[in-house]
Chimera marker file (.cmm) of the C-alpha trace (Angstrom):
<marker_set name="trace">
<marker id="1" x="-13.451" y="1.504" z="4.552" r="1" g="1" b="0" radius="0.5"/>
<marker id="2" x="-9.934" y="1.321" z="3.163" r="1" g="1" b="0" radius="0.5"/>
<marker id="3" x="-7.148" y="-1.142" z="3.883" r="1" g="1" b="0" radius="0.5"/>
<marker id="4" x="-3.757" y="0.502" z="4.431" r="1" g="1" b="0" radius="0.5"/>
<marker id="5" x="-0.126" y="-0.393" z="4.930" r="1" g="1" b="0" radius="0.5"/>
<marker id="6" x="3.400" y="0.782" z="4.125" r="1" g="1" b="0" radius="0.5"/>
<marker id="7" x="6.074" y="-0.491" z="1.788" r="1" g="1" b="0" radius="0.5"/>
<marker id="8" x="9.709" y="0.400" z="2.368" r="1" g="1" b="0" radius="0.5"/>
<marker id="9" x="11.115" y="1.156" z="-1.052" r="1" g="1" b="0" radius="0.5"/>
<marker id="10" x="14.785" y="1.763" z="-1.485" r="1" g="1" b="0" radius="0.5"/>
<marker id="11" x="17.739" y="1.644" z="-3.777" r="1" g="1" b="0" radius="0.5"/>
<marker id="12" x="18.889" y="-1.679" z="-2.395" r="1" g="1" b="0" radius="0.5"/>
<marker id="13" x="16.742" y="-3.604" z="-4.837" r="1" g="1" b="0" radius="0.5"/>
<marker id="14" x="15.499" y="-7.162" z="-4.965" r="1" g="1" b="0" radius="0.5"/>
<marker id="15" x="16.345" y="-9.867" z="-7.445" r="1" g="1" b="0" radius="0.5"/>
<marker id="16" x="13.160" y="-10.899" z="-9.257" r="1" g="1" b="0" radius="0.5"/>
<marker id="17" x="12.349" y="-14.068" z="-11.155" r="1" g="1" b="0" radius="0.5"/>
<marker id="18" x="12.358" y="-13.514" z="-14.898" r="1" g="1" b="0" radius="0.5"/>
<marker id="19" x="11.560" y="-15.739" z="-17.851" r="1" g="1" b="0" radius="0.5"/>
<marker id="20" x="14.418" y="-16.766" z="-20.122" r="1" g="1" b="0" radius="0.5"/>
<marker id="21" x="15.158" y="-19.577" z="-22.540" r="1" g="1" b="0" radius="0.5"/>
<marker id="22" x="16.659" y="-22.668" z="-20.944" r="1" g="1" b="0" radius="0.5"/>
<marker id="23" x="20.437" y="-22.383" z="-20.666" r="1" g="1" b="0" radius="0.5"/>
<marker id="24" x="20.528" y="-18.583" z="-20.879" r="1" g="1" b="0" radius="0.5"/>
<marker id="25" x="22.120" y="-16.967" z="-17.835" r="1" g="1" b="0" radius="0.5"/>
<marker id="26" x="20.255" y="-13.913" z="-16.616" r="1" g="1" b="0" radius="0.5"/>
<marker id="27" x="22.228" y="-11.160" z="-14.905" r="1" g="1" b="0" radius="0.5"/>
<marker id="28" x="20.393" y="-8.668" z="-12.724" r="1" g="1" b="0" radius="0.5"/>
<marker id="29" x="22.291" y="-5.704" z="-11.391" r="1" g="1" b="0" radius="0.5"/>
<marker id="30" x="21.655" y="-4.577" z="-7.831" r="1" g="1" b="0" radius="0.5"/>
<marker id="31" x="22.202" y="-1.200" z="-6.282" r="1" g="1" b="0" radius="0.5"/>
<marker id="32" x="23.779" y="-1.582" z="-2.859" r="1" g="1" b="0" radius="0.5"/>
<marker id="33" x="23.078" y="1.849" z="-1.390" r="1" g="1" b="0" radius="0.5"/>
<marker id="34" x="20.924" y="2.072" z="1.723" r="1" g="1" b="0" radius="0.5"/>
<marker id="35" x="18.510" y="4.863" z="0.934" r="1" g="1" b="0" radius="0.5"/>
<marker id="36" x="14.733" y="4.499" z="1.139" r="1" g="1" b="0" radius="0.5"/>
<marker id="37" x="11.320" y="6.046" z="1.599" r="1" g="1" b="0" radius="0.5"/>
<marker id="38" x="8.012" y="4.584" z="2.678" r="1" g="1" b="0" radius="0.5"/>
<marker id="39" x="5.062" y="4.275" z="0.332" r="1" g="1" b="0" radius="0.5"/>
<marker id="40" x="1.919" y="4.552" z="2.463" r="1" g="1" b="0" radius="0.5"/>
<marker id="41" x="-1.039" y="3.125" z="0.578" r="1" g="1" b="0" radius="0.5"/>
<marker id="42" x="-4.757" y="2.846" z="1.290" r="1" g="1" b="0" radius="0.5"/>
<marker id="43" x="-6.921" y="0.820" z="-1.055" r="1" g="1" b="0" radius="0.5"/>
<marker id="44" x="-10.684" y="0.464" z="-1.384" r="1" g="1" b="0" radius="0.5"/>
<marker id="45" x="-10.885" y="-2.730" z="-3.382" r="1" g="1" b="0" radius="0.5"/>
<marker id="46" x="-14.669" y="-2.710" z="-3.630" r="1" g="1" b="0" radius="0.5"/>
<marker id="47" x="-14.790" y="0.868" z="-4.941" r="1" g="1" b="0" radius="0.5"/>
<marker id="48" x="-11.680" y="0.451" z="-7.084" r="1" g="1" b="0" radius="0.5"/>
<marker id="49" x="-9.844" y="3.395" z="-5.550" r="1" g="1" b="0" radius="0.5"/>
<marker id="50" x="-6.425" y="3.927" z="-4.048" r="1" g="1" b="0" radius="0.5"/>
<marker id="51" x="-4.671" y="6.710" z="-2.161" r="1" g="1" b="0" radius="0.5"/>
<marker id="52" x="-0.965" y="6.954" z="-1.499" r="1" g="1" b="0" radius="0.5"/>
<marker id="53" x="1.684" y="9.211" z="-0.038" r="1" g="1" b="0" radius="0.5"/>
<marker id="54" x="5.412" y="9.085" z="0.654" r="1" g="1" b="0" radius="0.5"/>
<marker id="55" x="7.008" y="9.446" z="4.084" r="1" g="1" b="0" radius="0.5"/>
<marker id="56" x="10.526" y="9.230" z="5.425" r="1" g="1" b="0" radius="0.5"/>
<marker id="57" x="9.555" y="7.061" z="8.404" r="1" g="1" b="0" radius="0.5"/>
<marker id="58" x="6.752" y="4.968" z="9.854" r="1" g="1" b="0" radius="0.5"/>
<marker id="59" x="6.510" y="6.995" z="13.035" r="1" g="1" b="0" radius="0.5"/>
<marker id="60" x="3.170" y="8.441" z="14.032" r="1" g="1" b="0" radius="0.5"/>
<marker id="61" x="4.295" y="12.028" z="13.424" r="1" g="1" b="0" radius="0.5"/>
<marker id="62" x="5.047" y="11.129" z="9.790" r="1" g="1" b="0" radius="0.5"/>
<marker id="63" x="1.846" y="9.097" z="9.304" r="1" g="1" b="0" radius="0.5"/>
<marker id="64" x="-0.591" y="11.551" z="10.949" r="1" g="1" b="0" radius="0.5"/>
<marker id="65" x="-0.621" y="14.089" z="8.061" r="1" g="1" b="0" radius="0.5"/>
<marker id="66" x="-1.220" y="11.245" z="5.594" r="1" g="1" b="0" radius="0.5"/>
<marker id="67" x="-4.113" y="9.887" z="7.649" r="1" g="1" b="0" radius="0.5"/>
<marker id="68" x="-5.552" y="13.415" z="7.978" r="1" g="1" b="0" radius="0.5"/>
<marker id="69" x="-5.386" y="13.879" z="4.192" r="1" g="1" b="0" radius="0.5"/>
<marker id="70" x="-7.127" y="10.549" z="3.665" r="1" g="1" b="0" radius="0.5"/>
<marker id="71" x="-9.829" y="11.549" z="6.117" r="1" g="1" b="0" radius="0.5"/>
<marker id="72" x="-10.290" y="14.830" z="4.230" r="1" g="1" b="0" radius="0.5"/>
<marker id="73" x="-10.521" y="12.805" z="0.977" r="1" g="1" b="0" radius="0.5"/>
<marker id="74" x="-13.518" y="10.951" z="2.415" r="1" g="1" b="0" radius="0.5"/>
<marker id="75" x="-12.074" y="7.686" z="3.678" r="1" g="1" b="0" radius="0.5"/>
<marker id="76" x="-14.455" y="6.696" z="6.501" r="1" g="1" b="0" radius="0.5"/>
<marker id="77" x="-11.987" y="4.392" z="8.297" r="1" g="1" b="0" radius="0.5"/>
<marker id="78" x="-8.800" y="2.359" z="7.957" r="1" g="1" b="0" radius="0.5"/>
<marker id="79" x="-7.994" y="-1.293" z="8.471" r="1" g="1" b="0" radius="0.5"/>
<marker id="80" x="-4.305" y="-1.931" z="9.050" r="1" g="1" b="0" radius="0.5"/>
<marker id="81" x="-1.842" y="-3.842" z="11.166" r="1" g="1" b="0" radius="0.5"/>
<marker id="82" x="-0.848" y="-3.019" z="14.719" r="1" g="1" b="0" radius="0.5"/>
<marker id="83" x="2.455" y="-1.293" z="13.957" r="1" g="1" b="0" radius="0.5"/>
<marker id="84" x="3.473" y="1.250" z="16.581" r="1" g="1" b="0" radius="0.5"/>
<marker id="85" x="3.131" y="4.211" z="14.217" r="1" g="1" b="0" radius="0.5"/>
<marker id="86" x="-0.452" y="3.243" z="13.423" r="1" g="1" b="0" radius="0.5"/>
<marker id="87" x="-1.409" y="3.270" z="17.098" r="1" g="1" b="0" radius="0.5"/>
<marker id="88" x="0.555" y="6.357" z="18.157" r="1" g="1" b="0" radius="0.5"/>
<marker id="89" x="-0.956" y="9.489" z="19.668" r="1" g="1" b="0" radius="0.5"/>
<marker id="90" x="-0.449" y="11.654" z="16.543" r="1" g="1" b="0" radius="0.5"/>
<marker id="91" x="-2.424" y="9.201" z="14.381" r="1" g="1" b="0" radius="0.5"/>
<marker id="92" x="-5.153" y="8.665" z="16.982" r="1" g="1" b="0" radius="0.5"/>
<marker id="93" x="-5.484" y="12.451" z="17.363" r="1" g="1" b="0" radius="0.5"/>
<marker id="94" x="-6.612" y="12.688" z="13.718" r="1" g="1" b="0" radius="0.5"/>
<marker id="95" x="-9.806" y="10.880" z="14.747" r="1" g="1" b="0" radius="0.5"/>
<marker id="96" x="-10.159" y="8.534" z="11.780" r="1" g="1" b="0" radius="0.5"/>
<marker id="97" x="-11.658" y="5.234" z="12.988" r="1" g="1" b="0" radius="0.5"/>
<marker id="98" x="-9.246" y="2.312" z="12.631" r="1" g="1" b="0" radius="0.5"/>
<marker id="99" x="-9.533" y="-1.448" z="12.842" r="1" g="1" b="0" radius="0.5"/>
<marker id="100" x="-6.368" y="-3.331" z="13.787" r="1" g="1" b="0" radius="0.5"/>
<marker id="101" x="-5.750" y="-6.580" z="11.955" r="1" g="1" b="0" radius="0.5"/>
<marker id="102" x="-4.577" y="-9.672" z="13.811" r="1" g="1" b="0" radius="0.5"/>
<marker id="103" x="-0.812" y="-9.904" z="14.278" r="1" g="1" b="0" radius="0.5"/>
<marker id="104" x="1.225" y="-11.677" z="11.578" r="1" g="1" b="0" radius="0.5"/>
<marker id="105" x="-1.621" y="-11.747" z="9.055" r="1" g="1" b="0" radius="0.5"/>
<marker id="106" x="-0.565" y="-9.679" z="6.018" r="1" g="1" b="0" radius="0.5"/>
<marker id="107" x="-2.514" y="-12.029" z="3.756" r="1" g="1" b="0" radius="0.5"/>
<marker id="108" x="-5.714" y="-10.406" z="5.094" r="1" g="1" b="0" radius="0.5"/>
<marker id="109" x="-4.708" y="-6.965" z="3.816" r="1" g="1" b="0" radius="0.5"/>
<marker id="110" x="-5.495" y="-6.167" z="0.151" r="1" g="1" b="0" radius="0.5"/>
<marker id="111" x="-2.878" y="-3.381" z="0.218" r="1" g="1" b="0" radius="0.5"/>
<marker id="112" x="-0.246" y="-6.125" z="0.356" r="1" g="1" b="0" radius="0.5"/>
<marker id="113" x="-1.559" y="-7.501" z="-2.945" r="1" g="1" b="0" radius="0.5"/>
<marker id="114" x="-1.089" y="-4.078" z="-4.535" r="1" g="1" b="0" radius="0.5"/>
<marker id="115" x="2.448" y="-3.945" z="-3.103" r="1" g="1" b="0" radius="0.5"/>
<marker id="116" x="3.219" y="-7.248" z="-4.841" r="1" g="1" b="0" radius="0.5"/>
<marker id="117" x="2.309" y="-5.612" z="-8.140" r="1" g="1" b="0" radius="0.5"/>
<marker id="118" x="4.350" y="-2.505" z="-7.338" r="1" g="1" b="0" radius="0.5"/>
<marker id="119" x="7.378" y="-4.687" z="-6.621" r="1" g="1" b="0" radius="0.5"/>
<marker id="120" x="6.803" y="-6.627" z="-9.840" r="1" g="1" b="0" radius="0.5"/>
<marker id="121" x="6.752" y="-3.342" z="-11.781" r="1" g="1" b="0" radius="0.5"/>
<marker id="122" x="9.873" y="-1.726" z="-10.320" r="1" g="1" b="0" radius="0.5"/>
<marker id="123" x="12.181" y="-4.318" z="-8.785" r="1" g="1" b="0" radius="0.5"/>
<marker id="124" x="14.818" y="-6.272" z="-10.682" r="1" g="1" b="0" radius="0.5"/>
<marker id="125" x="16.440" y="-3.167" z="-12.170" r="1" g="1" b="0" radius="0.5"/>
<marker id="126" x="18.626" y="-0.376" z="-10.872" r="1" g="1" b="0" radius="0.5"/>
<marker id="127" x="17.771" y="3.306" z="-10.618" r="1" g="1" b="0" radius="0.5"/>
<marker id="128" x="20.301" y="6.159" z="-10.596" r="1" g="1" b="0" radius="0.5"/>
<marker id="129" x="18.561" y="7.861" z="-7.659" r="1" g="1" b="0" radius="0.5"/>
<marker id="130" x="15.803" y="7.162" z="-5.199" r="1" g="1" b="0" radius="0.5"/>
<marker id="131" x="13.763" y="9.896" z="-6.893" r="1" g="1" b="0" radius="0.5"/>
<marker id="132" x="13.904" y="7.898" z="-10.147" r="1" g="1" b="0" radius="0.5"/>
<marker id="133" x="12.569" y="4.794" z="-8.414" r="1" g="1" b="0" radius="0.5"/>
<marker id="134" x="9.843" y="6.804" z="-6.680" r="1" g="1" b="0" radius="0.5"/>
<marker id="135" x="8.898" y="8.270" z="-10.078" r="1" g="1" b="0" radius="0.5"/>
<marker id="136" x="8.606" y="4.752" z="-11.533" r="1" g="1" b="0" radius="0.5"/>
<marker id="137" x="6.296" y="3.761" z="-8.675" r="1" g="1" b="0" radius="0.5"/>
<marker id="138" x="4.261" y="6.950" z="-9.146" r="1" g="1" b="0" radius="0.5"/>
<marker id="139" x="3.787" y="6.138" z="-12.834" r="1" g="1" b="0" radius="0.5"/>
<marker id="140" x="2.643" y="2.624" z="-11.977" r="1" g="1" b="0" radius="0.5"/>
<marker id="141" x="0.229" y="3.808" z="-9.262" r="1" g="1" b="0" radius="0.5"/>
<marker id="142" x="-1.206" y="6.530" z="-11.531" r="1" g="1" b="0" radius="0.5"/>
<marker id="143" x="-1.901" y="3.916" z="-14.214" r="1" g="1" b="0" radius="0.5"/>
<marker id="144" x="-3.459" y="1.664" z="-11.585" r="1" g="1" b="0" radius="0.5"/>
<marker id="145" x="-5.643" y="4.506" z="-10.253" r="1" g="1" b="0" radius="0.5"/>
<marker id="146" x="-6.880" y="5.135" z="-13.799" r="1" g="1" b="0" radius="0.5"/>
<marker id="147" x="-8.087" y="1.514" z="-13.982" r="1" g="1" b="0" radius="0.5"/>
<marker id="148" x="-10.582" y="0.933" z="-11.140" r="1" g="1" b="0" radius="0.5"/>
<marker id="149" x="-11.401" y="-2.534" z="-12.474" r="1" g="1" b="0" radius="0.5"/>
<marker id="150" x="-7.751" y="-3.514" z="-12.003" r="1" g="1" b="0" radius="0.5"/>
<marker id="151" x="-7.848" y="-2.343" z="-8.366" r="1" g="1" b="0" radius="0.5"/>
<marker id="152" x="-11.067" y="-4.309" z="-7.860" r="1" g="1" b="0" radius="0.5"/>
<marker id="153" x="-9.437" y="-7.436" z="-9.291" r="1" g="1" b="0" radius="0.5"/>
<marker id="154" x="-6.408" y="-7.035" z="-7.012" r="1" g="1" b="0" radius="0.5"/>
<marker id="155" x="-8.092" y="-5.939" z="-3.799" r="1" g="1" b="0" radius="0.5"/>
<marker id="156" x="-11.876" y="-6.371" z="-4.052" r="1" g="1" b="0" radius="0.5"/>
<marker id="157" x="-12.033" y="-9.666" z="-2.227" r="1" g="1" b="0" radius="0.5"/>
<marker id="158" x="-15.382" y="-11.420" z="-1.801" r="1" g="1" b="0" radius="0.5"/>
<marker id="159" x="-14.997" y="-11.901" z="1.959" r="1" g="1" b="0" radius="0.5"/>
<marker id="160" x="-14.589" y="-8.128" z="2.406" r="1" g="1" b="0" radius="0.5"/>
<marker id="161" x="-17.782" y="-7.459" z="0.431" r="1" g="1" b="0" radius="0.5"/>
<marker id="162" x="-19.620" y="-10.100" z="2.464" r="1" g="1" b="0" radius="0.5"/>
<marker id="163" x="-18.338" y="-8.671" z="5.750" r="1" g="1" b="0" radius="0.5"/>
<marker id="164" x="-19.315" y="-5.096" z="4.851" r="1" g="1" b="0" radius="0.5"/>
<marker id="165" x="-22.711" y="-5.931" z="3.331" r="1" g="1" b="0" radius="0.5"/>
<marker id="166" x="-24.576" y="-6.137" z="6.673" r="1" g="1" b="0" radius="0.5"/>
<marker id="167" x="-23.178" y="-2.734" z="7.653" r="1" g="1" b="0" radius="0.5"/>
<marker id="168" x="-24.314" y="-1.180" z="4.389" r="1" g="1" b="0" radius="0.5"/>
<marker id="169" x="-27.796" y="-2.731" z="4.657" r="1" g="1" b="0" radius="0.5"/>
<marker id="170" x="-28.247" y="-1.912" z="8.359" r="1" g="1" b="0" radius="0.5"/>
<marker id="171" x="-26.173" y="1.144" z="9.261" r="1" g="1" b="0" radius="0.5"/>
<marker id="172" x="-25.595" y="1.647" z="12.993" r="1" g="1" b="0" radius="0.5"/>
<marker id="173" x="-27.876" y="4.147" z="14.703" r="1" g="1" b="0" radius="0.5"/>
<marker id="174" x="-26.273" y="7.484" z="15.459" r="1" g="1" b="0" radius="0.5"/>
<link id1="1" id2="2" r="1" g="1" b="0" radius="0.2"/>
<link id1="2" id2="3" r="1" g="1" b="0" radius="0.2"/>
<link id1="3" id2="4" r="1" g="1" b="0" radius="0.2"/>
<link id1="4" id2="5" r="1" g="1" b="0" radius="0.2"/>
<link id1="5" id2="6" r="1" g="1" b="0" radius="0.2"/>
<link id1="6" id2="7" r="1" g="1" b="0" radius="0.2"/>
<link id1="7" id2="8" r="1" g="1" b="0" radius="0.2"/>
<link id1="8" id2="9" r="1" g="1" b="0" radius="0.2"/>
<link id1="9" id2="10" r="1" g="1" b="0" radius="0.2"/>
<link id1="10" id2="11" r="1" g="1" b="0" radius="0.2"/>
<link id1="11" id2="12" r="1" g="1" b="0" radius="0.2"/>
<link id1="12" id2="13" r="1" g="1" b="0" radius="0.2"/>
<link id1="13" id2="14" r="1" g="1" b="0" radius="0.2"/>
<link id1="14" id2="15" r="1" g="1" b="0" radius="0.2"/>
<link id1="15" id2="16" r="1" g="1" b="0" radius="0.2"/>
<link id1="16" id2="17" r="1" g="1" b="0" radius="0.2"/>
<link id1="17" id2="18" r="1" g="1" b="0" radius="0.2"/>
<link id1="18" id2="19" r="1" g="1" b="0" radius="0.2"/>
<link id1="19" id2="20" r="1" g="1" b="0" radius="0.2"/>
<link id1="20" id2="21" r="1" g="1" b="0" radius="0.2"/>
<link id1="21" id2="22" r="1" g="1" b="0" radius="0.2"/>
<link id1="22" id2="23" r="1" g="1" b="0" radius="0.2"/>
<link id1="23" id2="24" r="1" g="1" b="0" radius="0.2"/>
<link id1="24" id2="25" r="1" g="1" b="0" radius="0.2"/>
<link id1="25" id2="26" r="1" g="1" b="0" radius="0.2"/>
<link id1="26" id2="27" r="1" g="1" b="0" radius="0.2"/>
<link id1="27" id2="28" r="1" g="1" b="0" radius="0.2"/>
<link id1="28" id2="29" r="1" g="1" b="0" radius="0.2"/>
<link id1="29" id2="30" r="1" g="1" b="0" radius="0.2"/>
<link id1="30" id2="31" r="1" g="1" b="0" radius="0.2"/>
<link id1="31" id2="32" r="1" g="1" b="0" radius="0.2"/>
<link id1="32" id2="33" r="1" g="1" b="0" radius="0.2"/>
<link id1="33" id2="34" r="1" g="1" b="0" radius="0.2"/>
<link id1="34" id2="35" r="1" g="1" b="0" radius="0.2"/>
<link id1="35" id2="36" r="1" g="1" b="0" radius="0.2"/>
<link id1="36" id2="37" r="1" g="1" b="0" radius="0.2"/>
<link id1="37" id2="38" r="1" g="1" b="0" radius="0.2"/>
<link id1="38" id2="39" r="1" g="1" b="0" radius="0.2"/>
<link id1="39" id2="40" r="1" g="1" b="0" radius="0.2"/>
<link id1="40" id2="41" r="1" g="1" b="0" radius="0.2"/>
<link id1="41" id2="42" r="1" g="1" b="0" radius="0.2"/>
<link id1="42" id2="43" r="1" g="1" b="0" radius="0.2"/>
<link id1="43" id2="44" r="1" g="1" b="0" radius="0.2"/>
<link id1="44" id2="45" r="1" g="1" b="0" radius="0.2"/>
<link id1="45" id2="46" r="1" g="1" b="0" radius="0.2"/>
<link id1="46" id2="47" r="1" g="1" b="0" radius="0.2"/>
<link id1="47" id2="48" r="1" g="1" b="0" radius="0.2"/>
<link id1="48" id2="49" r="1" g="1" b="0" radius="0.2"/>
<link id1="49" id2="50" r="1" g="1" b="0" radius="0.2"/>
<link id1="50" id2="51" r="1" g="1" b="0" radius="0.2"/>
<link id1="51" id2="52" r="1" g="1" b="0" radius="0.2"/>
<link id1="52" id2="53" r="1" g="1" b="0" radius="0.2"/>
<link id1="53" id2="54" r="1" g="1" b="0" radius="0.2"/>
<link id1="54" id2="55" r="1" g="1" b="0" radius="0.2"/>
<link id1="55" id2="56" r="1" g="1" b="0" radius="0.2"/>
<link id1="56" id2="57" r="1" g="1" b="0" radius="0.2"/>
<link id1="57" id2="58" r="1" g="1" b="0" radius="0.2"/>
<link id1="58" id2="59" r="1" g="1" b="0" radius="0.2"/>
<link id1="59" id2="60" r="1" g="1" b="0" radius="0.2"/>
<link id1="60" id2="61" r="1" g="1" b="0" radius="0.2"/>
<link id1="61" id2="62" r="1" g="1" b="0" radius="0.2"/>
<link id1="62" id2="63" r="1" g="1" b="0" radius="0.2"/>
<link id1="63" id2="64" r="1" g="1" b="0" radius="0.2"/>
<link id1="64" id2="65" r="1" g="1" b="0" radius="0.2"/>
<link id1="65" id2="66" r="1" g="1" b="0" radius="0.2"/>
<link id1="66" id2="67" r="1" g="1" b="0" radius="0.2"/>
<link id1="67" id2="68" r="1" g="1" b="0" radius="0.2"/>
<link id1="68" id2="69" r="1" g="1" b="0" radius="0.2"/>
<link id1="69" id2="70" r="1" g="1" b="0" radius="0.2"/>
<link id1="70" id2="71" r="1" g="1" b="0" radius="0.2"/>
<link id1="71" id2="72" r="1" g="1" b="0" radius="0.2"/>
<link id1="72" id2="73" r="1" g="1" b="0" radius="0.2"/>
<link id1="73" id2="74" r="1" g="1" b="0" radius="0.2"/>
<link id1="74" id2="75" r="1" g="1" b="0" radius="0.2"/>
<link id1="75" id2="76" r="1" g="1" b="0" radius="0.2"/>
<link id1="76" id2="77" r="1" g="1" b="0" radius="0.2"/>
<link id1="77" id2="78" r="1" g="1" b="0" radius="0.2"/>
<link id1="78" id2="79" r="1" g="1" b="0" radius="0.2"/>
<link id1="79" id2="80" r="1" g="1" b="0" radius="0.2"/>
<link id1="80" id2="81" r="1" g="1" b="0" radius="0.2"/>
<link id1="81" id2="82" r="1" g="1" b="0" radius="0.2"/>
<link id1="82" id2="83" r="1" g="1" b="0" radius="0.2"/>
<link id1="83" id2="84" r="1" g="1" b="0" radius="0.2"/>
<link id1="84" id2="85" r="1" g="1" b="0" radius="0.2"/>
<link id1="85" id2="86" r="1" g="1" b="0" radius="0.2"/>
<link id1="86" id2="87" r="1" g="1" b="0" radius="0.2"/>
<link id1="87" id2="88" r="1" g="1" b="0" radius="0.2"/>
<link id1="88" id2="89" r="1" g="1" b="0" radius="0.2"/>
<link id1="89" id2="90" r="1" g="1" b="0" radius="0.2"/>
<link id1="90" id2="91" r="1" g="1" b="0" radius="0.2"/>
<link id1="91" id2="92" r="1" g="1" b="0" radius="0.2"/>
<link id1="92" id2="93" r="1" g="1" b="0" radius="0.2"/>
<link id1="93" id2="94" r="1" g="1" b="0" radius="0.2"/>
<link id1="94" id2="95" r="1" g="1" b="0" radius="0.2"/>
<link id1="95" id2="96" r="1" g="1" b="0" radius="0.2"/>
<link id1="96" id2="97" r="1" g="1" b="0" radius="0.2"/>
<link id1="97" id2="98" r="1" g="1" b="0" radius="0.2"/>
<link id1="98" id2="99" r="1" g="1" b="0" radius="0.2"/>
<link id1="99" id2="100" r="1" g="1" b="0" radius="0.2"/>
<link id1="100" id2="101" r="1" g="1" b="0" radius="0.2"/>
<link id1="101" id2="102" r="1" g="1" b="0" radius="0.2"/>
<link id1="102" id2="103" r="1" g="1" b="0" radius="0.2"/>
<link id1="103" id2="104" r="1" g="1" b="0" radius="0.2"/>
<link id1="104" id2="105" r="1" g="1" b="0" radius="0.2"/>
<link id1="105" id2="106" r="1" g="1" b="0" radius="0.2"/>
<link id1="106" id2="107" r="1" g="1" b="0" radius="0.2"/>
<link id1="107" id2="108" r="1" g="1" b="0" radius="0.2"/>
<link id1="108" id2="109" r="1" g="1" b="0" radius="0.2"/>
<link id1="109" id2="110" r="1" g="1" b="0" radius="0.2"/>
<link id1="110" id2="111" r="1" g="1" b="0" radius="0.2"/>
<link id1="111" id2="112" r="1" g="1" b="0" radius="0.2"/>
<link id1="112" id2="113" r="1" g="1" b="0" radius="0.2"/>
<link id1="113" id2="114" r="1" g="1" b="0" radius="0.2"/>
<link id1="114" id2="115" r="1" g="1" b="0" radius="0.2"/>
<link id1="115" id2="116" r="1" g="1" b="0" radius="0.2"/>
<link id1="116" id2="117" r="1" g="1" b="0" radius="0.2"/>
<link id1="117" id2="118" r="1" g="1" b="0" radius="0.2"/>
<link id1="118" id2="119" r="1" g="1" b="0" radius="0.2"/>
<link id1="119" id2="120" r="1" g="1" b="0" radius="0.2"/>
<link id1="120" id2="121" r="1" g="1" b="0" radius="0.2"/>
<link id1="121" id2="122" r="1" g="1" b="0" radius="0.2"/>
<link id1="122" id2="123" r="1" g="1" b="0" radius="0.2"/>
<link id1="123" id2="124" r="1" g="1" b="0" radius="0.2"/>
<link id1="124" id2="125" r="1" g="1" b="0" radius="0.2"/>
<link id1="125" id2="126" r="1" g="1" b="0" radius="0.2"/>
<link id1="126" id2="127" r="1" g="1" b="0" radius="0.2"/>
<link id1="127" id2="128" r="1" g="1" b="0" radius="0.2"/>
<link id1="128" id2="129" r="1" g="1" b="0" radius="0.2"/>
<link id1="129" id2="130" r="1" g="1" b="0" radius="0.2"/>
<link id1="130" id2="131" r="1" g="1" b="0" radius="0.2"/>
<link id1="131" id2="132" r="1" g="1" b="0" radius="0.2"/>
<link id1="132" id2="133" r="1" g="1" b="0" radius="0.2"/>
<link id1="133" id2="134" r="1" g="1" b="0" radius="0.2"/>
<link id1="134" id2="135" r="1" g="1" b="0" radius="0.2"/>
<link id1="135" id2="136" r="1" g="1" b="0" radius="0.2"/>
<link id1="136" id2="137" r="1" g="1" b="0" radius="0.2"/>
<link id1="137" id2="138" r="1" g="1" b="0" radius="0.2"/>
<link id1="138" id2="139" r="1" g="1" b="0" radius="0.2"/>
<link id1="139" id2="140" r="1" g="1" b="0" radius="0.2"/>
<link id1="140" id2="141" r="1" g="1" b="0" radius="0.2"/>
<link id1="141" id2="142" r="1" g="1" b="0" radius="0.2"/>
<link id1="142" id2="143" r="1" g="1" b="0" radius="0.2"/>
<link id1="143" id2="144" r="1" g="1" b="0" radius="0.2"/>
<link id1="144" id2="145" r="1" g="1" b="0" radius="0.2"/>
<link id1="145" id2="146" r="1" g="1" b="0" radius="0.2"/>
<link id1="146" id2="147" r="1" g="1" b="0" radius="0.2"/>
<link id1="147" id2="148" r="1" g="1" b="0" radius="0.2"/>
<link id1="148" id2="149" r="1" g="1" b="0" radius="0.2"/>
<link id1="149" id2="150" r="1" g="1" b="0" radius="0.2"/>
<link id1="150" id2="151" r="1" g="1" b="0" radius="0.2"/>
<link id1="151" id2="152" r="1" g="1" b="0" radius="0.2"/>
<link id1="152" id2="153" r="1" g="1" b="0" radius="0.2"/>
<link id1="153" id2="154" r="1" g="1" b="0" radius="0.2"/>
<link id1="154" id2="155" r="1" g="1" b="0" radius="0.2"/>
<link id1="155" id2="156" r="1" g="1" b="0" radius="0.2"/>
<link id1="156" id2="157" r="1" g="1" b="0" radius="0.2"/>
<link id1="157" id2="158" r="1" g="1" b="0" radius="0.2"/>
<link id1="158" id2="159" r="1" g="1" b="0" radius="0.2"/>
<link id1="159" id2="160" r="1" g="1" b="0" radius="0.2"/>
<link id1="160" id2="161" r="1" g="1" b="0" radius="0.2"/>
<link id1="161" id2="162" r="1" g="1" b="0" radius="0.2"/>
<link id1="162" id2="163" r="1" g="1" b="0" radius="0.2"/>
<link id1="163" id2="164" r="1" g="1" b="0" radius="0.2"/>
<link id1="164" id2="165" r="1" g="1" b="0" radius="0.2"/>
<link id1="165" id2="166" r="1" g="1" b="0" radius="0.2"/>
<link id1="166" id2="167" r="1" g="1" b="0" radius="0.2"/>
<link id1="167" id2="168" r="1" g="1" b="0" radius="0.2"/>
<link id1="168" id2="169" r="1" g="1" b="0" radius="0.2"/>
<link id1="169" id2="170" r="1" g="1" b="0" radius="0.2"/>
<link id1="170" id2="171" r="1" g="1" b="0" radius="0.2"/>
<link id1="171" id2="172" r="1" g="1" b="0" radius="0.2"/>
<link id1="172" id2="173" r="1" g="1" b="0" radius="0.2"/>
<link id1="173" id2="174" r="1" g="1" b="0" radius="0.2"/>
</marker_set>
């Protein structure tokens, strides 16, 4: 089971907190262009694995090929929020089992914890193009994927292991 969500990533950056000596004024430049893409991420915190793709929207027609690729990669099911694109006909037609999280509960989704780290790695600076920012995120995610223990520390929450343990010990009859 993998937990999934999307992160809108664009050139209109965010100001981030940074450490500085007392009395030193920090200046962070912001890009004010409205251009973005969506990072669609699925994370298996217990197995220490992550899968991601980029889309131009959150609509079901854009998400369905991503979900199909994840299914082909062996993800047995997804847990994500109830966004319209997640529940649309194109995504349901893929046939990957999904569990919808309760509304307004992003703190239950380990993918959000990975997004916090992505933001920490790339926000607070400007990029000449959206492709440059996407490349920075790709580099970060590739390094993260090469360190399964880091993914486990970010997203391998004890309550998820406890909730999935009975399923692993007593699989449902087919």
